C-alpha positions in Angstrom: -46.6 -48.3 -22.4 -47.9 -44.7 -22.7 -50.5 -43.3 -25.4 -47.9 -40.9 -27.3 -45.6 -43.8 -27.5 -48.1 -46.1 -29.3 -48.8 -43.7 -32.5 -47.1 -44.5 -35.5 -47.3 -42.4 -38.8 -49.9 -44.7 -39.9 -52.6 -43.2 -36.8 -51.3 -39.8 -38.1 -51.9 -39.9 -41.4 -56.1 -39.4 -41.1 -55.7 -37.3 -38.8 -53.2 -35.0 -40.3 -56.0 -35.0 -44.1 -58.5 -34.3 -41.7 -56.7 -31.2 -40.4 -55.5 -30.2 -44.0 -59.2 -29.8 -45.2 -59.7 -27.4 -43.0 -56.4 -25.5 -43.8 -59.0 -23.4 -45.9 -60.6 -21.5 -43.3 -57.7 -19.5 -42.6 -55.8 -17.6 -43.6 -51.7 -16.5 -43.5 -50.4 -13.3 -41.7 -50.2 -10.8 -44.1 -48.7 -7.7 -41.6 -45.0 -9.3 -41.8 -44.6 -9.4 -45.7 -42.3 -12.7 -45.4 -45.0 -14.8 -43.3 -47.5 -13.8 -46.1 -45.3 -15.9 -48.7 -46.1 -18.6 -46.0 -48.0 -21.7 -48.3 -51.6 -21.8 -46.5 -51.4 -25.7 -47.6 -48.8 -27.0 -45.8 -48.5 -28.6 -42.6 -46.6 -31.0 -40.2 -46.5 -32.2 -37.4 -43.3 -34.1 -35.0 -44.0 -35.6 -31.7 -41.2 -36.0 -29.4 -42.0 -38.5 -26.5 -40.5 -38.9 -23.1 -38.2 -41.7 -23.8 -36.5 -40.7 -27.1 -39.7 -41.9 -29.4 -40.0 -39.5 -32.4 -42.6 -39.0 -34.7 -43.1 -37.2 -37.9 -45.4 -36.6 -40.7 -45.8 -33.4 -43.4 -43.4 -30.6 -44.3 -41.0 -31.8 -42.2 -38.3 -29.2 -43.5 -39.8 -26.2 -43.4 -38.5 -23.7 -41.3 -41.0 -20.9 -39.8 -40.4 -18.6 -36.7 -41.7 -19.3 -33.9 -43.4 -16.0 -33.2 -45.5 -16.3 -30.2 -44.6 -19.8 -29.7 -41.5 -18.6 -27.4 -43.5 -17.0 -25.1 -43.5 -19.8 -22.2 -39.9 -20.1 -22.9 -39.2 -16.9 -21.5 -40.8 -17.0 -19.1 -39.4 -20.5 -18.1 -36.0 -18.8 -18.6 -36.7 -16.0 -16.7 -38.5 -18.0 -13.6 -35.3 -20.0 -13.6 -33.0 -16.8 -13.7 -35.4 -14.9 -10.9 -37.6 -17.0 -9.4 -41.6 -16.8 -9.4 -42.1 -14.1 -6.9 -40.0 -11.2 -8.9 -41.5 -12.6 -13.0 -45.1 -12.3 -11.2 -44.0 -9.0 -10.3 -43.7 -7.6 -13.5 -46.7 -9.6 -15.1 -50.2 -11.1 -14.3 -51.6 -14.7 -14.6 -55.1 -13.7 -15.1 -56.3 -15.0 -18.8 -57.7 -12.1 -21.2 -60.4 -12.0 -23.5 -59.1 -8.9 -25.1 -56.7 -9.1 -28.5 -52.9 -10.8 -27.9 -52.3 -6.6 -28.9 -55.1 -5.4 -27.1 -53.4 -1.4 -25.5 -57.3 -1.1 -24.0 -56.7 -3.9 -22.2 -53.6 -3.2 -20.9 -55.1 0.5 -19.7 -57.2 -0.9 -18.2 -55.1 -3.2 -16.2 -53.7 0.3 -15.0 -50.4 -0.8 -16.7 -49.9 -4.4 -15.3 -50.0 -7.0 -17.9 -52.5 -9.6 -17.7 -50.1 -12.7 -18.6 -46.9 -13.5 -20.7 -48.7 -15.2 -23.1 -50.1 -11.2 -25.0 -47.9 -9.1 -26.1 -47.9 -6.7 -23.1 -46.8 -9.4 -20.9 -44.2 -11.4 -23.3 -42.5 -7.4 -24.1 -42.5 -6.6 -20.1 -40.3 -9.9 -20.5 -37.9 -9.1 -23.1 -36.8 -6.0 -21.0 -35.8 -8.0 -18.3 -33.8 -11.0 -20.2 -30.0 -10.7 -18.9 -27.5 -9.3 -21.6 -26.3 -6.2 -22.4 -28.4 -5.3 -25.3 -30.9 -6.8 -27.4 -28.6 -9.3 -29.8 -26.8 -10.4 -27.1 -29.7 -11.0 -25.0 -31.0 -13.3 -27.4 -28.0 -15.5 -28.7 -27.6 -16.1 -24.8 -31.9 -17.7 -24.5 -31.0 -19.1 -28.0 -28.0 -21.0 -26.9 -29.4 -21.9 -23.7 -32.5 -23.4 -25.1 -30.5 -25.3 -27.8 -28.7 -26.4 -24.9 -31.2 -27.8 -22.7 -33.7 -29.2 -25.3 -30.9 -30.2 -28.2 -32.8 -27.9 -30.5 -31.2 -25.9 -33.5 -32.6 -22.8 -33.2 -31.4 -19.7 -35.0 -31.9 -16.2 -35.3 -33.5 -15.3 -38.7 -32.1 -12.7 -39.7 -34.4 -12.1 -42.7 -37.2 -12.6 -40.9 -36.5 -10.0 -38.3 -35.5 -7.7 -41.3 -38.9 -8.0 -42.0 -40.6 -7.7 -38.6 -38.4 -4.7 -38.4 -39.3 -2.9 -40.9 -43.1 -3.3 -40.6 -43.2 -2.9 -37.2 -46.1 -3.3 -35.2 -48.2 -0.1 -34.8 -50.1 -1.9 -31.7 -46.5 -3.3 -29.9 -45.3 0.2 -30.4 -48.3 1.5 -28.1 -48.1 -1.1 -25.9 -44.5 -0.3 -25.3 -44.9 3.4 -25.3 -47.6 3.4 -22.3 -45.3 0.2 -20.4 -42.3 3.3 -20.8 -44.8 6.2 -19.3 -45.7 4.2 -17.0 -42.0 3.3 -15.6 -42.4 -0.5 -16.5 -40.2 -1.1 -19.1 -36.1 0.7 -18.5 -35.6 1.1 -22.2 -38.2 1.0 -25.1 -35.6 0.4 -28.0 -34.3 -2.5 -26.0 -37.6 -4.1 -24.8 -38.7 -3.9 -29.0 -36.3 -5.1 -30.4 -35.5 -8.0 -28.2 -39.3 -9.0 -28.4 -38.8 -8.9 -32.3 -35.4 -11.2 -31.9 -36.7 -13.7 -30.0 -39.8 -13.7 -32.0 -37.4 -14.2 -35.2 -35.5 -17.3 -33.5 -36.7 -20.3 -36.4 -36.8 -24.1 -36.6 -38.5 -27.3 -37.7 -42.0 -28.5 -35.6 -38.8 -30.8 -34.9 -37.2 -28.2 -32.5 -40.7 -26.5 -31.4 -41.1 -30.8 -29.7 -37.4 -30.4 -28.5 -38.7 -27.0 -26.8 -41.8 -29.0 -25.7 -40.4 -31.7 -24.1 -38.9 -29.3 -21.9 -42.2 -28.7 -20.6 -43.6 -32.1 -21.0 -41.0 -34.5 -19.0 -39.2 -34.1 -15.2 -35.5 -32.5 -15.5 -32.5 -32.1 -13.3 -31.6 -29.3 -14.8 -35.0 -27.4 -14.4 -37.4 -26.5 -11.8 -40.8 -28.8 -11.1 -42.5 -25.7 -10.3 -41.4 -23.2 -12.8 -42.8 -25.8 -15.3 -45.8 -26.3 -13.7 -46.5 -22.4 -13.5 -45.8 -22.3 -17.2 -47.7 -25.6 -18.2 -50.6 -23.5 -16.0 -50.6 -20.5 -18.2 -50.5 -21.9 -20.8 -53.8 -23.9 -20.6 -55.1 -20.6 -19.5 -53.5 -18.1 -21.7 -51.7 -19.7 -24.4 -54.6 -19.7 -27.2 -55.4 -16.0 -26.4 -58.8 -15.1 -26.3 -59.6 -19.4 -27.4 -57.6 -20.3 -24.5 -60.8 -21.5 -22.7 -62.9 -22.9 -25.5 -59.6 -25.3 -26.1 -58.7 -26.1 -22.2 -62.5 -27.7 -23.0 -62.6 -29.1 -25.7 -58.5 -30.7 -25.2 -56.9 -30.1 -22.1 -53.5 -29.6 -22.6 -50.9 -27.0 -22.3 -50.9 -25.3 -25.7 -49.3 -22.5 -27.4 -49.4 -21.0 -30.5 -47.3 -18.2 -33.3 -48.5 -16.2 -35.9 -45.9 -18.0 -37.8 -48.3 -21.1 -37.9 -46.7 -23.0 -35.0 -48.9 -24.6 -32.2 -47.1 -26.8 -29.6 -49.2 -28.7 -27.3 -48.0 -30.2 -23.9 -48.7 -33.7 -23.0 -47.2 -33.7 -19.6 -45.2 -36.9 -18.5 -45.5 -37.8 -22.0 -43.9 -35.7 -24.4 -44.8 -32.9 -26.9 -46.7 -32.0 -29.8 -45.8 -29.6 -32.3 -47.5 -28.9 -35.4 -46.5 -25.7 -38.2 -49.5 -24.9 -40.2 -49.2 -21.3 -41.7 -53.2 -20.8 -42.2 -54.5 -18.6 -39.2 -58.2 -17.9 -38.1 -59.6 -14.7 -36.9 -57.8 -15.0 -33.1 -54.1 -15.8 -34.8 -54.4 -19.8 -33.6 -53.7 -21.9 -36.6 -56.6 -24.0 -38.3 -54.9 -27.0 -39.0 -52.7 -27.9 -36.1 -55.7 -26.8 -33.6 -58.0 -29.4 -35.6 -55.1 -32.2 -35.2 -54.4 -32.1 -32.2 -58.0 -31.8 -31.1 -58.6 -35.3 -33.4 -55.2 -36.7 -31.7 -56.3 -35.9 -28.3 -59.9 -36.7 -28.4 -59.0 -40.2 -29.9 -56.5 -41.2 -27.3 -58.4 -38.8 -23.9 -54.8 -36.6 -23.7 -56.6 -34.4 -21.8 -55.0 -34.0 -18.6 -58.3 -33.7 -16.6 -58.9 -37.5 -17.2 
């Protein structure tokens, strides 16, 4: 029996309580008005195993925007449509030690985004999504994910309106620079598509089902593309903290400022958490505490 399959809700309760005691070290994102309304003490986990077993605990009915937790899947989508050679002409795979919305890093790199997990890379890839306009692109992408993963993502229009109302000046500056050097075809299309895909929302179960796409072999996806996305998540998915947690946890992971956190256990399944209180880098505090405790106890690290 695989390690994830051995877990029970009784096992999880100890680690959940440990995680929840640490949430007070973080704070809910207040840049986007609706995100600021989230309960900082909310916590949910859903584990989706390869053979169909699932385990849930906590506030699993909470619906939240995936925000940056969608980025591995826009990368996967484009890899499947255009191939690695084309996609990595657009963005790199180098970790960044600067904040996820750093214009300075982009300028230092002469306009070539370090990786798809930071905002400059994700905005660049949003510009390349198939579709006639931002709404059509988002719809096609969402349908593709829901069909492949069996999840029920939807565009949260109220969240999107809140994001648009308080558009990030850092993202605007990044997009302006990318346009100046010819990396974006249409600045408004790129930014609007990016904001829409980040406003795709669901429950922890939906995030875990997405994670299974990366964790488990499938006839529908290229094994090489899955490996690429997992590798980029491991080295870049938690921004400046990626190397630290590659050592502590040793799993491909991706966070979002909406409180989502996804961890991939290759060949076994996926662990999804929701905990909206973030650290100063933008990663969910309680989710990281939970996954670290779980991974160390069950020796989940891909490095043996």
